[in-house]
Steps between C-alpha positions, in 0.01 A plus 500: 500500500377242752855407602592865546204553734582184693857626541376839622265336752782271613736793548238700687435200729869470578531873573196490731650194671824692558309787656329262740833336575643843586211570736548157661868575563406832664215373717557124538126447446420163338212660312747668264702182460188306396410770248856515362494122452158514333603768251830322433310182415261695279798654319655155442163377375467779244857467378462123454172555320669750266810289431326185386316543172258213554412598855140568579386696804272210599774234522485329839857581609468869417157511657636340820780755521245780473278328757795473739572873466137586582508259795810679629312830488207343684736351762659842552162660564391224739835507683488879534147489645589229748812683610303822547240323713768350727670839538174671595421226753845534658459878526159466664648262759774751582777296342766646279 
């Protein structure tokens, strides 16, 4: 049962990553690329966890992959906020 749930979570992560990839292709916004990468990594993490019988969720390598995916999400949020601040500053100065 545990492996089936890990597979379902992995598949859902890949599908969500594909949606974000589609939005990135339409808009060219790096925010969506960061999120697509994060969900792709999370999908890989869940599939690897489900494939290896002796794997534990708290193994350092699997934990680091999950940490990297969360750091990508955090980087996307920080990058989006910095980009928005620069755009507003340019608009207030009359640039475009």
